[in-house]
N, C-alpha and C positions, 0 to 999 in steps of 0.2 A: 412463397412458403416452407417452412422450415427443414431440412430434408432428416429424415430417417437412416445413419449410416451409412450419409454420404448418398441417398439413394431417396426417390419420387414416394412421400407419403399420405393416402388417400384418407380424405376425412368420413366422418359414416354420416348418412344423408339424413336429412329431416324424415320421418316417418309422416306417409302420406296422409294414415286416418288418426292421426292425432286430432284430440278434443279440445278444444279452448279451455275447457272447465280440467280436465287431466293434470292431476301434477305427476309431474318430471323432475327429472333433475340437467342441468345444464350445465356444461362448461366455461366455464367467464370469459375467455379469451380466445375458444374457438365457435363456441355458440351450437356445438354439439348436444344433442337433446337427446337422454335415454330415460327408457322405461325402469331399467332394470339399474335397482343399487348396486350389486356386485360388479355389473360390466361398467357403470359410471368410475366406480372408485381403481379397479384396473385402467380404466384408461387413464383415470387423473395421476394415479401412479406410475405409468408408460411417460406421462409429461415432463411429471419430476425429473426421471433423470437422467442423466448428465448424456445421455448418447444421439444428441442432437445437433445438429451444423449449419450456420445460416448460410443462407444458400447466396447471399450478398459480397459476404467477404470472409468467408469461407471458415470461418473459427469452430472450433470442433470443441466438446464437450460440456456444451451448455444444455440447458433446459429446455421446453417445449418455449415457456414464455419467453426467456431471455434471447435466444436466436429472435423471437419474432420482435422484440424492441431490438435488436440488433440488425433487421432489415430495416423496420423503420428510419433508426438514426445513418444507415446506411442511404437510403433513399432522399433521407433529408441533406448529405453531402452531395449526394449526385446531385441535387438539382444546382448545388454551387458553379455547374460547367456550366461557361456562356452556350445560347442558343446558337451564333456565329461558329465556335467550335464542334458543335455535334456530327454535323454532316460528315466535315474531315475527319474525325476519330473514327468513324464507322464505315467511312471508306479504305481507312487503312484497317480496320479488323474485320473487314468480310475477306470470308476464306485466306486468310493469315495460319499460317502452318505456323507460328513460334508458340512456345512456352507464353504461358502470362505472363511472367518478368521479362522475360526478353522484348516482351510484346508491347508495352507499358513504358520500357525505356527506349525502344525506339521511338515511337510516338510522341513520347515527350521531349525529346530532340529535336526530331520533327518539327513539334511544335515551338520549339524554341528558335532552332535555325529561321525559318522560313512561315512568313504571316499569312493569315489568311483573310479573306471577304467578310468585313464586318466588325473584324478587330476593333478596337477601341485602345489607342494608347497616347506616346507628346511623340512632337517632332519639333524640330529647330525651323522658324522661319523667322527670317528677319533678322536674326541676332538674337531670336528669344525663344522659351520652347512654350509648344501651346498644345492643345490637346485636339485631337484628328481623330477621324474612323477611316479605314481605308474601302474602297468603294469597288477598286478594281488595279488589278496585278497585268502590271507588262512587261510581259520575260523577252528580252532581244536575247541576240547573241552572248553579247559578252559580260551584259548584269539585268539584272531585274530591279524596275522600277516600281512606285505604287502610283495610283492618284488616290489622291485622298482629301476628305474635306472636314473640312477645319471647322470646327464647334466650338459656341459658348458655353454660359454656364445654364444653361437649358438641356445640352447636347444636341442643338439643332446647328445645322450646318447651315456658316454662313459664305464661305466660299470652297474654292476647290482648288489643288494644284498636283503637280507631279513632282514625287521626292524620290531619293535613291535610298537604299537601305542601309547607306550609310547617313544620313542626313535623321532615321527614327532611332525614338531610344527603346531600346528592347523593355520589356521589363519580367518578372514573376511570374509564371502561369498562375492561374489565379484560385487554383486546387491542387491538392497535394496526390501524391501514386496511389497512395488507398482510394481516393476516392477513387482514379482512372482506374483503380482496380474492381472497385464493388459497380463502377458505369458498365464497364465490360460483362462484368456475368448478369447484369441484371440482362444488358440487349442483347444477349445471343442465347442460341436451343442448342447448340455443341463446339464444342470444344477441340476435335481435330478431325479437320479442321476449323477453325472459329465461323460462324454462321452468323448471322444478326435474324432477327425476329423480321417474319416478313410484312408487317406493319410498318417498322419500323423503315425496312427497306424501299418499300411504295411510296413512302411517305417522305422519304430524300433522296429518292431517287438512284437510288442503288442497284446496280444487276444483281438478281437474282442465280443467273444463270452460273456454275462454275467453269474457273479456266480452264485454256487446252487444258496443261501439263496434268491438272489432276482430274480431267474428263479421262485423257488416255490412263492413266492410273486406273480410277476406277471399272474401264471398259478392260484392262487387262486382267483384272479379279475377276470382273463376269463371267470371261472367256472360261477361263480356268476353273469356273465355280461349274458352267454350263457343258464343259467336257467332260469333269467327272460324275454330274449328273447325266450323260448319257452315256458312259460306261456302266453305272450302276443299270439301268433299263437296260443296254442290248446285255448283259449276266443275265437278266431275270428273264427276259425275252429264253436264251438258251436253255435255259432248268425249266422254265414251263415246256418249249414244246420234246423234251428229252435227247437234245443234242448233247446235254452234259453227260459227263461220267456220273455211275451212280454213287461211287465214292464221296465224291465232289458233291452229290446233292445229299449224303447224311451230312458232311463236314460241315457243309452252311446249315443244315437243319439245327445241329448242332450250334451254331456259332447264331443262329436265329433264338434260339431260347438263352443260350448266353447271355447275349444283349440283350433282351427283354427284362431278363433278370436285372440286368445293370442297370435300366433304366430305370424300374422298379426303385429299386435304390437309391436311384439319383432320385427320383420323386420323392420319394420319401425325404429325402436328407435335405431336398430342394422347401420340404414343409417345412422338417425342424426348422431350417435354418429363416422360415418367414415368421416362426413362433418369436417375438424378444424376446432374447435372455436375457440374463440378469448384469451386468453390468456392476463392478466391484466399484464399491463409493467411494468417492473422491473426500474425502474429509478435509475441514466442516464443513457443515450441510446446516440450514437453517434448526434448530433446536427441535422445535417439535417433530420433525422428524426422525431425530435420534432416536434407535431402538436399541436394546439392550444386547451387546455383542458378547461371542466365548472369550475375545482377549480382554475384556475391557476390564481393567483394574479393581478394585474393591474398593465402592464409595463409601465415606461416613454419611452417617444421617444428618443431614441439614439441623443446626439446631434453631430453636426456635426463639426471634429475639425478644430483647426483653420493650414493655410498651409501659412503662412506667415515665409520664409526662405530668408535671401539674398543671400545664394547662391544659384546656381541650385540644384530643388529636387534631380535629383540621385546621388548630394554629399552629402546628409545629414547624412549619413550612416557613411563615409568616415570621416566629422565633428565628428560626437560622439565619433567617434572611436580612433580619436586622441586627442581629448578634456580628455577623459574619462582616455586614459594611462597616460598624462602627469599632470590630479590632483590625480589619484592612485598612480602614485610613482613620487611626486613632490617633495620628498626629498631622495630619491634616485639620484633625477638627479639635485639637488641642483635648484629647480625652485620657485617662489612664486606663489602659490594657483592664479587661473586668474576664472573668469566666461567665460560660454560659448557664453554669449551673444559677449563681450569683446573679445575672440578666433574670434567667426562669422563676424567681424567690422574689426578687423586686416586683416582675410581673403583677404575680399574684398575690401582694401585697397591701393593704387599705389604708395603706399611712399616704397620705397627700403630699407631704416633703421628706418621701426619701431621695437621700440625696442622689441614690445613683442612678433615678427616674428624672430629677431633675438637669443631670447634668448633660443627659441623654439629647433629650426636647431643648436645652438652652444649646449647645454646641451644634446641632442640625440646624437652627433655628437660627443661629447668628450665620452661617454656611451660606442660608438661602436667602438671610439680608443682606450679605456682600454682596451676591450677583446682584445689588440693583435692578431688581425684575419686577413681575408682578405683583409680589408679597412687598416689596418694598418701599413700590408705588399705595398698593392700598393701607401701609401703616403713615406713611405721610401725610395721606389726604387727611387721615385722622388727626392727623400735629399730636402724634408720642413720640414721644426719644427712642431712638433709636436702640439705644443701647439695654441689651437685658439682662436681668436679673434672678437672681433667685427668689424676688420676691413678685417680679412683674413679671414672669414667664409664663403663666397661664395666661395675660393678658395676649399677649403676643400669639399664642397657641391657639385660643378661639378666634383671633383674626386670621389665620390661616385655615379651619376648617370653615370658615364662612364662606373665604377665598372661595374654595373647592367644589362649593355650591353640590356637595353632596348630602344627602337625606339622611343617611347613617349616621353621618358625622356632625350634620346641622345639629342633631336632634340631642346631641349631647352637650353642645355649650353652655345651657343652662347652668346644669351638674359642675361643669369645669368653674365656671366665673363663678358660683355660691362656695367654691375652696374645697367641694367633694371631689377631687380627681381621683383618688385611692378607691372609692368607692365604684367605679365603671367597670362593669368585663374584661376579663384579658382581652376578649375577642376587640374589644371596641379600642383596649389601649395599643394593642400591636396593629390593628387596623390606620388607628392616627399613626403610627410608628413606619407604616407602609409607606402610605402616601409623604409623608413628611424625605423619605431615605429618597423616594420614585423622583417627588422634585430637585432635591440636592445632587442626584447623579445629574440631572442636565444644567447645573451651574459649572460654570467659567474655570473654577479651582479644579475643581474635581473633574474633566478634561481635559484642563490642559498635564494634571497631577499623571492620567492615564497615558496621556499622549508621549511622555517625557517615559515611562514606564517604559510603552513599547520600546521606544527609541534605546533605549538601554538594553530590552533583552535581545533588540537584534544584536546588539554589539558583542554582550557577550556572546548570543550563542554564534556569532562571529569568529569569538577567541574562540571557544572550543574548537569547532572544527579546525583551526589552525593546529591546537595543541593534538587533536587525534590526530590529521594527519603527518605533524613535526613526529610524533610518536611512532606511529605505523615507519614511517623513511627511516627513523633512526632503528627498529626491528628488521627491518628490510636491509638496510646495509652491513647491517650487522651479523644475518644470516648469510651475506654472500663475501663476507670476508672469511666468517669462518670455512664457508664451500672453496673459497679461492685458499685458503691454509691447506683443507685437506684432501684437496688433489694436488699440491704444492709435495704435499708430503711423500704421498703415494708417488708422482713422478719420480721424485729422488728416490724411491726407497726400492723401486723398480731399475735405476742404474741408469734411467734414459735420459733424466732432467740435468740440463745445467745450470741447478739454483747452487745458487751458493752456503755451503754449512751456516754462515752465519746469519744471512736472513731466515733460515730455519728454523735458528733457536731463539731470532730475536721474533718471529711470529707465533710460534710456538711455548714460549716462556718455557723452556724444559734444559735440562742439561745431560746430554744426548751420548752415546759411548759407539764410534766410530771402526770397526771391525774391518779386515780384510782379510778373503779368504782367497787362496791362490796356490800356485805352483810353487811356493817356497821363493820368487824371488820378490824384491822392495818393488810394491805398490806405487811407490813414493819417486819419483823420479822432475829433477829441477821443479822443485816444489812446484808440480803439478799434482793430482791425481788423474789416475788412470782410467776411465769405464772399461767395460766390458767388449764395447766396438772398436777399441783403441781411440777416440778420440781424448783428445787434454782436459781436465775440466780446469772450473775455477782454481784458483790456491786458494789453501787454509788461511784462514786471515786471524782467528784465533787461535790464540798461544798454547792456550788456558787449555785443551782441547785434551783428554789423553789419550794418544791412538796405539791400538795394540796390534802388535805385528801376528801376521799369521802364523800358526803352528801348521809344521811339516804334518802329515799324516803318516801312519803307519805303514798304512799299505796304500804301494802307490798306481794302484787300477783309480780308486777313489780319488786321489787328488789329480790323476790326469782326466777322466771325467769330469771335474768342475772346471768350468769356466770362471775366469779372472772377473769376478765384481765386490760390487759395493756394497756395502747392507749397513745400513742406521739401523741400531736398536736402541729405542728412547722409549719407559716405561711413561707414560700418561703419571706427572703427579697431579695430585689435588688441587685445586687453588685455595690459597690460602685464605685463612679468615678474612683479612682487610679487604682482602676484593669482592667477597659474597657482602662483606658487611657496608661496601662500599656502593656495589652496585643494589644489592634492596634498600639503601638509601634513597639511591637515584629514582627506582621505581616507587618507593613512596611517596616523595616529592612531586614527583609525575602526578600521582593518582591526588595525592591532597589538592593541588595547585587545580584540576578539574570537578572534584569534588566542592571545590571553592566555588568554582565560578556557577558549577549548577545550584551552588545555597544561594549567591547573588540572583541568578533567575528569578528564583523562587520566593523572595524578599519584592521582587516586583511585583507588585501583584495588579491581577487584571482581576479575572475573575476566576470563581471555584469551577471544576467541570465537576462530576460524577467520572465515576471509577467506571463504571458501566454496566449492563443489564444483566442479569439471568433468562435463563430461559424464559421465563412469567414476564421476564420486564420488568419487572422489580431493580429503580435503582439504587446503587451502595455510593454513599460519602462519605468523604474523608477531610477534616476541617483541621488545620495545622496547628490551630491553637485548643484542642477536645482530644483529650485524650476516648475518643469511640468511632465505632465505623457506623453511621447512620443508612438504614434501609426505609429505604422510599417507594409505595407499593404502586403498579401501575396505575391505579386511576385519582394518584396524591391524595388520597384521605387517609390512610393508617402510614403509621410513623414506628419505626423500632432501630435497635442500637445492640450491636456487639460488645463490651467490655471487659473481655480477659483475652490472655493469648491461646488459652486450650478453645475458646467457642471461636476466634480465628483460623488454628489448625484447619479444626474441623469444615466449616464453614468452606475452605479452600479444596481441604478434600471431598467435597460432595460436589463439588464444579464438575462437568463431563467435558474437555478438553473439543470432543468430535462438532460442539456446537458451535457457531457461531459467535456467539454474544458471550455463552459462560467461556470460552477461548480467550477472547478480548480481556472479560473482566479477570480470568484469572493472571493471564499475561500483567498487569497493570496492578492484581492484587501482590505478585511475585518483586515487581521491581520496588515498590514501596514496604514490601515487609519488613525489611529493618526497622524502619521510618516507626512504623504504627505499631510494630511489637512493641518499640521505644517507649514511646507515648501510652500505651496503654498499659505498661509494667510504671512507669510513673504515676501514671494516675491510681496504680492500685494503691502502691508507695505515700501518697498525699492520703488516701484516703483510709489507709491504715494506721497515717500519725494520728491524722485530725480525731478516728474514732478515739486512739489512746489518750490523747488530750481531753477530750469528753471524760472518758473514764475516769483521768487523774482528776481533773475537776469537781468530778461527780464524788469521787470518794474523802476531795479533802472538804468538801466542805460539808461532809457526812459525819465526818470526822470532828469537825470546826463545831459542831453543832450537838455533837455527841457529849462532846468534853466541858462547853457550854451549860 
């Protein structure tokens, strides 16, 4: 059971007088039953707080349900420990005084160094390696030998022999240290010292009585507590018999009153502590649990998406899927790219010979035919030519619809054979195209293209990681160089370093003036510099530097007080314009290189994923070839879209980052914000240009007719 603030938490007992027909409230994961709705809500809110601890793993900051899941997973991991190792582990745990971390380390090292009865591993047998099981451990004074049983494929013992520890091949433990920690927590009832449960102790014949050294400690503690108790009893007897002093009795009464008051305060405090306190919420959390707070920013009102589609609302998903497939694999299908609006108008058009519809069906049918699958065999049985043209594409389409054996499609074959494909409803047309796309996706050509794109994406991702790593290393090296230059400069300015002037100039790239201040003596002797500690510094190699000799002060006291020192006075000259331009150009080149790699990754289309979900589980889609942000309802029945930058900004401003889903959605929108905004702007410009062209054509036609 999960722990509440690291303490045991008791569940509510089931009411005894419960009527089977009575309406009650039950917590799903604890099976607790409540008659009062407010009590049920309070308990549910308590379980949703992140104050629970997993008893098996020790993880904190969980909800009750998360702690239950963590315990269940930990128990599943505990089952990985082999049965033959359970008893040795429990023997080492019983009455151990080590911390959990040190105890786990010692147990794992012992299990690696020394094998136990029942362990299965490999050993050398007549110049070969065979599987075996340890049957008995033979301990001698010098070394340890093992009696092993050789196993066959069914793990049955065929023969036995005695081998040394050198002939056995030690292998890694079949469980991790975290699993061992969970096993120790589950098997013990206390931790100081570690005491395993009585049932496990009886099952594996582990002694329950504590060792002697622990027994002595416990006896000393008991004696000290008993002596204190006897002293208290003797004092009480004396006071009762009147042998004590009256003043002492008064003081004792005051102390008793004070202690009683303190006890009352302690009890009240304990009752307050027992009440569940409201812990600060760690965001993000479940979106429906987010409540408005005082520190929340001002959220904008979420704009209503436009729902104007030419096709019925329940067909928009199929429309987007077919168009996205054709746009993504247009090169493989030998199709010219087309817009979603043109495709939508073509689906709703009643003309049977519309060139866009003909080309889409012909291209997909050709790709299915090239795969030489079931459709190819059906066409060959009818002894038709395998070439699909604009004249006979409906014949091949009817063959495909008959092959699918779907009543909603087979019933439309007669209409298509009469040449009235355009009279079909948009739902039927999109249903036919959906089946064609699903059949085309399992063809070898599409699969090979997807495998190639996946491999190329992996290579490009590796290249991107190397570029980013190289960029980080360059920044790190530049920072280290700058730090070393500043450190050397500061050491030299203090007069205690032995760095040559030429190196300082070379590192800093500045022209510096060196001033010598002293008591009037020449600071340069034998071509060397004298520092304040009298040690000769490096010779000045740069003859172009101007050295100013020190001037004597008018006051002798000041000159004597000053120690002879070397001071470097240099003003940092700003970097030249060429250096700044070259550095900016280098950064731009690196950023362009990474941006090019990201573009190449996006070109390798695998599938279009949604950007995320909002608090109502509505999905948001962005297709890179269409200038709209689409919205899909949680029940997959309603669709909408945003077409302007203002709508996009208002929608992003309405997302609450305290919720898990809306936080992730906002992050994706911020990541692709510049691209989405650019595409929305391009779509707006194209629509304005199109409207201007229509107006110009209308005015030209009206003027021409008026003049005529």
